C-alpha positions as CSV (number, residue, x, y, z in Angstrom):
1,X,78.3,90.5,98.2
2,X,81.4,89.7,96.3
3,X,80.9,89.2,92.6
4,X,83.6,87.6,90.5
5,X,83.5,88.5,86.8
6,X,85.6,86.2,84.5
7,X,88.3,88.0,82.4
8,X,86.5,87.0,79.2
9,X,83.3,88.5,80.3
10,X,84.9,91.7,81.1
11,X,86.5,91.9,77.7
12,X,83.1,91.3,76.0
13,X,81.4,93.9,78.2
14,X,84.0,96.6,78.5
15,X,82.7,99.9,77.4
16,X,79.0,98.9,77.2
17,X,76.0,99.7,79.3
18,X,76.0,96.1,80.4
19,X,79.7,96.5,81.9
20,X,78.5,99.6,83.9
21,X,75.5,97.6,85.3
22,X,77.6,94.6,86.3
23,X,80.2,96.9,88.0
24,X,77.4,98.8,89.9
25,X,76.0,95.7,91.2
26,X,78.9,94.4,93.3
27,X,80.6,95.4,96.5
28,X,84.2,94.1,95.6
29,X,84.7,95.4,92.2
30,X,85.0,99.0,91.0
31,X,81.9,100.8,92.0
32,X,81.1,103.2,88.7
33,X,80.4,106.7,89.6
34,X,78.9,109.3,87.1
35,X,81.6,111.2,85.4
36,X,82.4,114.3,87.3
37,X,83.0,117.4,85.5
38,X,85.9,118.8,87.4
39,X,86.3,121.8,85.2
40,X,89.8,120.7,84.1
41,X,91.4,122.8,86.8
42,X,95.2,121.7,87.2
43,X,94.3,120.8,90.8
44,X,91.2,118.5,91.6
45,X,89.3,119.7,94.5
46,X,89.2,117.0,97.4
47,X,85.4,116.7,97.0
48,X,85.7,116.0,93.2
49,X,88.6,113.7,93.3
50,X,87.6,110.2,92.3
51,X,87.0,107.6,95.0
52,X,87.8,103.9,94.5
53,X,87.7,101.2,97.3
54,X,88.1,97.5,97.6
55,X,84.9,97.1,99.6
56,X,83.0,98.8,102.4
57,X,84.9,101.6,104.1
58,X,86.8,100.5,107.1
59,X,85.8,101.3,110.7
60,X,88.8,103.2,112.2
61,X,89.7,106.3,114.4
62,X,92.2,108.3,112.3
63,X,93.6,109.6,115.5
64,X,94.5,106.3,117.1
65,X,94.9,104.2,114.2
66,X,98.5,102.7,113.9
67,X,100.4,101.4,111.0
68,X,102.8,98.5,111.7
69,X,106.4,98.3,109.9
70,X,107.4,94.8,109.6
71,X,109.8,92.4,108.0
72,X,107.8,89.4,106.9
73,X,105.7,88.8,110.2
74,X,108.3,90.4,112.6
75,X,107.1,93.8,113.7
76,X,109.9,96.5,113.6
77,X,107.9,99.6,114.5
78,X,104.6,101.4,114.3
79,X,103.5,104.9,113.8
80,X,100.2,106.9,114.2
81,X,99.1,110.2,112.9
82,X,100.6,112.2,115.7
83,X,103.9,110.8,114.8
84,X,103.7,111.9,111.1
85,X,102.4,115.3,112.0
86,X,105.6,115.7,114.2
87,X,107.6,115.5,111.0
88,X,108.4,118.3,108.7
89,X,106.2,117.5,105.5
90,X,106.8,118.4,101.8
91,X,104.4,119.1,99.2
92,X,104.2,116.9,96.2
93,X,101.9,117.4,93.2
94,X,100.9,114.1,91.8
95,X,98.2,112.4,89.6
96,X,96.4,109.3,90.3
97,X,94.5,107.2,87.9
98,X,92.4,104.1,88.4
99,X,93.5,101.1,86.2
100,X,89.8,100.7,85.4
101,X,89.7,104.2,83.6
102,X,88.2,104.1,80.2
103,X,86.2,106.4,78.0
104,X,83.0,105.8,79.9
105,X,84.5,105.8,83.4
106,X,87.1,108.5,83.6
107,X,88.7,108.0,87.1
108,X,91.8,110.4,87.2
109,X,92.6,113.4,89.4
110,X,95.6,115.6,90.5
111,X,96.3,117.0,93.8
112,X,99.0,118.6,95.8
113,X,99.8,116.0,98.6
114,X,101.5,116.7,101.9
115,X,103.9,114.0,103.3
116,X,107.5,112.5,102.9
117,X,109.3,109.8,100.8
118,X,108.4,106.6,102.8
119,X,112.2,105.9,103.1
120,X,112.4,109.2,105.3
121,X,109.5,108.1,107.4
122,X,111.3,104.7,107.9
123,X,114.6,106.5,108.9
124,X,112.7,108.8,111.3
125,X,111.5,105.4,112.8
126,X,114.9,103.9,113.1
127,X,114.0,101.3,110.4
128,X,116.5,100.2,107.7
129,X,115.8,98.1,104.8
130,X,116.4,94.5,105.8
131,X,119.0,92.4,103.9
132,X,117.4,90.2,101.3
133,X,114.1,92.2,101.1
134,X,112.8,92.2,97.5
135,X,109.6,94.1,98.0
136,X,106.8,95.5,100.2
137,X,103.5,93.9,101.2
138,X,100.9,96.7,101.8
139,X,97.6,96.0,103.7
140,X,94.8,98.3,104.2
141,X,92.3,98.4,107.0
142,X,89.7,97.4,104.4
143,X,91.8,94.1,104.0
144,X,92.8,95.1,100.6
145,X,96.5,94.3,99.8
146,X,99.2,94.7,97.1
147,X,102.8,94.5,96.7
148,X,105.5,96.7,95.0
149,X,109.1,96.0,94.3
150,X,111.8,97.4,96.7
151,X,113.1,99.6,94.0
152,X,110.0,101.6,94.2
153,X,110.8,102.4,97.8
154,X,114.5,103.2,97.1
155,X,114.3,104.8,93.7
156,X,110.7,106.0,93.0
157,X,110.4,107.1,95.7
158,X,107.2,105.9,97.3
159,X,105.7,108.7,99.4
160,X,103.7,108.5,102.5
161,X,101.2,111.3,102.6
162,X,98.7,112.6,105.2
163,X,97.5,115.8,103.7
164,X,95.6,116.7,100.5
165,X,95.3,120.0,99.0
166,X,96.4,121.8,102.1
167,X,93.9,119.9,104.3
168,X,94.0,116.8,106.4
169,X,93.8,113.8,104.2
170,X,90.0,113.0,103.8
171,X,88.9,109.7,105.2
172,X,87.6,108.3,101.9
173,X,91.0,109.1,100.4
174,X,92.7,107.0,102.9
175,X,93.1,108.9,106.2
176,X,95.1,108.8,108.5
177,X,97.7,108.1,105.7
178,X,98.1,106.6,102.2
179,X,100.7,105.8,99.8
180,X,101.7,107.3,96.3
181,X,103.5,104.9,94.2
182,X,105.1,106.7,91.2
183,X,104.5,105.1,87.9
184,X,101.7,102.7,89.0
185,X,97.9,102.7,88.7
186,X,95.8,103.5,91.7
187,X,95.6,100.0,92.7
188,X,99.1,100.1,94.2
189,X,98.5,103.4,96.2
190,X,97.1,102.0,99.3
191,X,94.6,103.7,101.7
192,X,94.0,103.3,105.3
193,X,97.4,101.6,105.8
194,X,97.6,98.9,108.6
195,X,100.8,97.2,107.5
196,X,103.9,98.0,105.4
197,X,105.9,94.8,105.4
198,X,109.4,94.1,103.8
199,X,109.1,90.7,102.2
200,X,111.8,88.2,100.8
201,X,109.6,87.1,98.1
202,X,107.4,89.2,95.8
203,X,103.8,89.6,97.3
204,X,101.0,88.9,94.9
205,X,98.5,91.5,94.9
206,X,94.7,91.1,95.4
207,X,93.7,92.1,91.9
208,X,96.4,90.1,90.3
209,X,94.6,86.9,91.5
210,X,91.6,88.2,89.7
211,X,93.4,88.8,86.3
212,X,94.7,92.4,86.4
213,X,98.3,93.4,85.9
214,X,100.6,92.8,88.7
215,X,103.2,95.6,88.0
216,X,100.5,97.9,86.9
217,X,102.6,100.5,85.2
218,X,100.7,103.5,83.8
219,X,100.0,103.4,80.1
220,X,99.6,106.5,77.8
221,X,96.0,107.5,77.3
222,X,94.0,110.4,76.3
223,X,90.6,111.3,77.4
224,X,87.9,113.8,76.2
225,X,86.2,115.3,79.2
226,X,83.8,117.9,77.4
227,X,82.1,117.7,75.2
228,X,80.2,114.3,75.9
229,X,79.8,111.5,73.4
230,X,76.8,112.3,71.2
231,X,76.5,115.7,71.9
232,X,74.5,118.1,69.6
233,X,76.0,121.3,68.7
234,X,75.2,124.2,66.3
235,X,76.7,123.9,62.9
236,X,79.3,126.5,61.9
237,X,79.7,127.7,65.6
238,X,83.1,127.1,67.3
239,X,83.1,124.5,70.1
240,X,86.0,123.8,72.5
241,X,87.1,120.3,73.3
242,X,88.9,119.7,76.6
243,X,90.6,116.6,78.1
244,X,93.4,115.0,79.9
245,X,96.4,113.0,78.9
246,X,98.6,110.9,81.2
247,X,101.3,108.4,81.2
248,X,102.8,108.4,84.7
249,X,106.4,109.2,85.1
250,X,106.7,109.5,81.2
251,X,105.4,113.2,80.7
252,X,103.0,113.9,77.7
253,X,104.5,116.3,75.2
254,X,101.8,116.4,72.6
255,X,98.1,115.8,72.0
256,X,96.6,115.6,68.5
257,X,93.0,115.4,67.3
258,X,91.6,113.9,64.2
259,X,88.1,114.6,62.7
260,X,86.4,111.8,60.5
261,X,89.7,109.9,60.2
262,X,91.5,112.9,58.7
263,X,94.9,114.3,59.4
264,X,96.1,114.7,63.0
265,X,96.1,118.3,64.2
266,X,97.9,119.7,67.1
267,X,95.8,120.5,70.2
268,X,96.9,123.1,72.9
269,X,98.8,121.8,75.9
270,X,97.4,124.0,78.5
271,X,99.1,122.4,81.6
272,X,101.8,119.8,81.4
273,X,104.4,120.3,84.1
274,X,106.2,117.1,83.9
275,X,106.4,113.6,85.2
276,X,103.8,112.0,87.4
277,X,101.3,115.0,86.4
278,X,98.7,115.0,84.0
279,X,98.5,117.0,80.9
280,X,95.4,119.2,80.3
281,X,94.7,120.0,76.6
282,X,92.1,121.9,74.6
283,X,91.2,122.2,70.9
284,X,88.7,124.5,69.2
285,X,86.7,123.3,66.2
286,X,84.0,124.7,64.0
287,X,81.9,121.8,62.7
288,X,80.1,121.6,59.5
289,X,76.5,120.1,59.3
290,X,76.4,116.4,59.9
291,X,77.7,113.6,62.2
292,X,81.5,113.6,62.8
293,X,83.8,111.4,64.8
294,X,86.5,113.3,66.9
295,X,89.4,111.2,68.2
296,X,92.4,112.4,70.4
297,X,95.9,110.8,70.9
298,X,98.9,111.7,72.9
299,X,102.7,111.1,72.8
300,X,105.2,111.2,75.7
301,X,108.7,112.3,76.1
302,X,109.9,108.8,75.5
303,X,108.0,108.5,72.2
304,X,105.3,106.3,73.5
305,X,101.9,107.1,72.4
306,X,98.2,106.0,73.2
307,X,96.9,103.4,70.7
308,X,94.6,104.5,68.0
309,X,92.1,101.9,69.0
310,X,89.5,104.1,71.0
311,X,88.8,101.2,73.3
312,X,92.5,100.5,74.0
313,X,94.1,97.1,73.9
314,X,93.6,95.1,77.1
315,X,91.5,96.7,80.0
316,X,93.3,94.4,82.5
317,X,96.4,96.2,81.8
318,X,95.0,99.6,82.0
319,X,93.5,101.9,79.3
320,X,95.9,102.8,76.6
321,X,93.6,104.1,74.1
322,X,92.9,107.4,72.1
323,X,89.2,108.3,73.1
324,X,86.8,109.0,70.3
325,X,83.3,110.5,70.4
326,X,80.5,111.5,68.0
327,X,79.4,115.0,67.6
328,X,76.1,115.9,65.8
329,X,76.0,119.3,64.0
């Protein structure tokens, strides 16, 4: 079943229980999973890494599946997993986040991927960038499709990966191979690739036709992973808050916390290695009796910051908010 939800309805429902119910009831929209407590380890285990798919998982054999390289509709080359495994791969630590992430649906994870810049794979296949190409059309075996500008290939660079945290790429994460597109939400990082085509006119992505951002650049956002909203704690006993902050290629350099609208206080950045990798933060607090609101915000190296509105600005552009929860002491 394909359910089309109008933009105005999403904006009304976002962040509510009704929104979660709508999303759970359809095959071709984000399927909401319970939030996973991944322990805030710097590297997310494969079985705890979030999964998002356009629709039902495709029926393919990872050992024989082939990906076609094309210019428009003209095939230039093709490759399979055995070809990729013949190459000398490199490791790349890289965070992925779903554009549908919000305080209630935290879909973000960080892994060490094994692969190569896509331009190097194309070179190994003897494929050059055609004159006049302005972008790539990416198509998955689940029929999902998206477009990215040619600059992502040449300058990003886009990576093609076939290993994840030292293991073969799991099927639900896109085996035999998937893309990592720096600076852009997960909707551009295609899985189960069947076609990578150079195009002479920009390709309009599947989700763009349904109101979501076409360029889909990561926006600064800050999430509280633990404790949960509405948690009851013991007054006058210390409690530790932990969470994530991320802005794609613009590394997070600070996270701050405010209690009950008071002054912003610096949190500890426990892991913040640089561009394209999340920042993990923590903050210890001893609550006094009563109900309190706790909010977090982040700032990046460029000076960008998550907005102070806890719900963010526009969910169709990605979550850019500073999450807030209630704590009862």
